[in-house]
C-alpha positions in Angstrom: 0.0 0.0 0.0 1.2 3.5 -0.8 0.6 6.7 1.0 -2.7 8.3 1.9 -3.2 11.9 0.8 -6.1 13.7 2.4 -7.1 17.0 0.7 -9.1 19.9 2.0 -12.1 21.6 0.4 -11.4 21.9 -3.4 -14.6 23.6 -4.5 -14.2 22.8 -8.2 -10.6 24.1 -8.4 -9.3 21.3 -10.7 -6.1 23.2 -11.6 -5.0 23.6 -8.0 -5.9 19.9 -7.3 -3.8 18.8 -10.2 -0.9 21.0 -9.0 -1.2 19.6 -5.4 -1.1 16.0 -6.7 2.0 16.9 -8.6 3.6 18.6 -5.6 3.1 15.5 -3.4 4.2 13.2 -6.2 1.0 11.3 -6.2 1.6 7.9 -7.8 0.2 4.5 -8.4 -0.5 2.8 -5.1 -1.2 6.1 -3.3 -4.8 6.8 -2.1 -6.6 10.1 -2.4 -9.3 11.0 0.2 -11.3 14.3 0.1 -13.0 16.1 3.0 -16.0 17.1 0.9 -17.1 20.4 -0.7 -15.8 19.0 -4.0 -17.8 21.5 -6.1 -19.6 24.9 -6.0 -17.9 28.3 -6.2 -14.9 27.2 -8.1 -14.4 27.2 -11.9 -14.5 23.5 -13.0 -16.9 21.3 -11.0 -17.2 18.6 -13.7 -13.5 18.5 -14.4 -12.7 18.2 -10.7 -15.1 15.2 -10.3 -13.6 13.6 -13.4 -10.1 14.0 -12.0 -11.2 12.5 -8.7 -12.8 9.5 -10.5 -9.6 9.1 -12.7 -7.4 8.6 -9.6 -10.0 6.5 -7.6 -10.5 9.1 -4.9 -12.9 8.7 -2.0 -14.7 11.5 -0.3 -17.2 12.4 2.4 -20.2 14.6 1.8 -19.8 18.3 2.4 -22.4 21.0 3.1 -22.2 22.1 -0.5 -23.0 18.6 -1.8 -25.8 18.4 0.7 -27.3 21.7 -0.5 -26.9 20.7 -4.2 -28.9 17.5 -3.5 -31.6 19.4 -1.7 -31.9 21.9 -4.5 -32.0 19.2 -7.1 -34.8 17.4 -5.1 -36.8 20.7 -5.0 -36.4 21.1 -1.3 -34.4 24.3 -1.4 -34.1 27.3 -3.7 -31.0 27.5 -5.9 -28.5 30.4 -5.9 -26.4 31.4 -8.9 -23.4 29.3 -7.9 -25.6 26.2 -7.5 -27.4 26.7 -10.8 -24.0 26.9 -12.5 -22.9 23.6 -11.1 -26.2 21.9 -11.8 -25.9 22.9 -15.4 -22.4 21.6 -15.6 -22.8 18.2 -14.1 -23.6 15.0 -16.0 -25.5 12.0 -14.6 -22.2 10.3 -13.8 -21.3 13.2 -11.6 -24.6 13.1 -9.7 -24.1 9.4 -9.1 -20.9 10.2 -7.3 -22.4 13.0 -5.2 -25.4 11.0 -4.2 -23.2 8.1 -3.0 -21.0 10.2 -0.7 -21.0 9.0 2.9 -21.0 11.3 6.0 -17.8 9.9 7.3 -14.9 7.6 6.3 -12.8 5.6 8.6 -9.1 4.9 7.8 -8.3 2.5 10.6 -4.7 1.8 9.4 -4.0 5.5 10.3 -6.3 5.8 13.3 -8.1 8.5 11.3 -11.8 9.4 10.7 -12.6 11.9 7.9 -15.7 14.1 8.2 -16.5 17.4 6.4 -17.1 19.8 9.3 -16.8 18.3 12.7 -18.0 16.0 15.5 -19.5 16.7 18.9 -16.9 15.3 21.5 -18.0 12.3 23.4 -20.8 11.3 21.1 -20.4 8.1 19.1 -20.2 8.7 15.4 -23.5 6.8 14.8 -25.3 9.3 17.1 -23.8 12.4 15.5 -26.4 14.5 13.8 -25.8 14.6 10.0 -26.2 18.3 10.1 -23.3 18.6 12.6 -21.0 16.4 10.5 -21.5 18.7 7.5 -22.0 22.2 9.0 -20.6 22.7 12.5 -17.6 24.8 13.2 -17.5 25.4 16.9 -19.0 24.4 20.3 -21.0 26.5 22.6 -20.1 26.7 26.3 -22.6 23.9 26.9 -20.9 21.7 24.3 -23.6 22.1 21.6 -22.6 22.3 17.9 -22.4 25.8 16.5 -22.3 26.5 12.7 -20.9 30.0 12.9 -17.5 31.0 14.0 -18.6 31.7 17.6 -17.6 29.7 20.6 -14.6 27.3 20.8 -13.4 25.4 17.7 -14.7 21.9 18.3 -11.2 20.4 17.6 -9.8 22.2 20.6 -12.1 20.2 22.9 -12.0 16.9 21.1 -9.6 14.3 22.6 -10.1 11.3 20.3 -9.6 8.6 19.3 -9.8 8.5 16.4 -7.9 11.4 15.0 -10.4 13.4 12.9 -9.4 15.1 9.7 -11.9 17.7 8.5 -12.5 20.8 6.3 -15.3 23.3 6.1 -14.0 26.0 8.4 -11.7 28.0 6.1 -8.6 29.4 7.7 -5.4 31.0 6.5 -3.5 28.0 8.0 -4.4 24.4 8.8 -6.0 23.8 12.2 -3.7 21.7 14.2 -5.2 20.1 17.4 -3.9 17.1 19.4 -6.6 14.8 18.0 -7.9 16.7 14.9 -6.5 18.4 11.8 -8.5 21.0 9.7 -7.4 21.2 6.1 -9.6 23.9 4.6 -7.2 26.8 3.8 -9.6 28.6 1.5 -8.5 27.6 -2.0 -11.6 29.0 -3.6 -11.2 32.2 -1.7 -7.7 32.9 -3.0 -5.9 31.0 -0.3 -4.3 27.6 -0.6 -5.2 23.9 -1.2 -3.7 21.7 1.5 -3.1 18.0 1.9 -2.2 15.8 4.9 0.2 13.1 3.6 0.4 10.0 5.6 3.0 7.2 5.2 1.6 3.7 4.9 0.1 2.7 8.2 1.3 5.8 10.0 -0.9 8.0 12.2 -0.9 11.8 11.9 2.2 13.2 13.6 1.9 14.9 17.0 1.1 18.6 17.1 4.7 19.8 17.1 5.6 17.7 14.0 2.2 17.9 12.1 3.4 20.6 9.7 5.9 18.2 8.3 3.1 16.1 6.9 1.2 19.1 5.4 1.7 20.2 1.8 0.0 23.2 0.1 -0.2 24.9 -3.3 -1.4 28.5 -3.7 -4.7 29.3 -5.5 -4.4 30.6 -9.0 -6.8 33.4 -8.1 -9.7 34.3 -5.9 -12.8 32.6 -7.4 -15.4 33.7 -4.8 -15.9 35.8 -1.7 -16.2 33.9 1.6 
């Protein structure tokens, strides 16, 4: 088995994803895992999904995939970004989006991948789907908060497993003892970031985590946050 490369929110930025895979030297035997928000707001949703299919990537469902599915089902109104994506995707792309799970476990690394976060102390089977896709912080009472108010949930999560997530775009990766946030705002003109794990290896401890992180800069700012 090769390495496991876990990549943050790509939002349809195919060129940056290609550059990141080249930067890490992605090769046959390596495995690509995405944290969700594969499409919407970026320039090439169909091309991004095609590239992910080409390399056999796996992904969890992000809040943007959740919203797209609700729009397509007639359960929510569409904004301009969503309409653009809906017009660009073929049936093969929708099949991928519909099949995305809410979490992925990578037991050989002691890692669980979710899009947004988890409520500490609650088994994964009892986590609300909305929390897994939309939360950013915890209230003082420990309740999930979707806005950037309260304490980042990763700061209060002790594991195991180590949770790798996206959603909460920051200038730099979020590094907590038992969680790593990879959304560094590629679609907003920031960077696209990956956590690269050697075969069977867990994420490095806090002081060494940066050694396993690789980023490429955005080509431009595609959307406002």
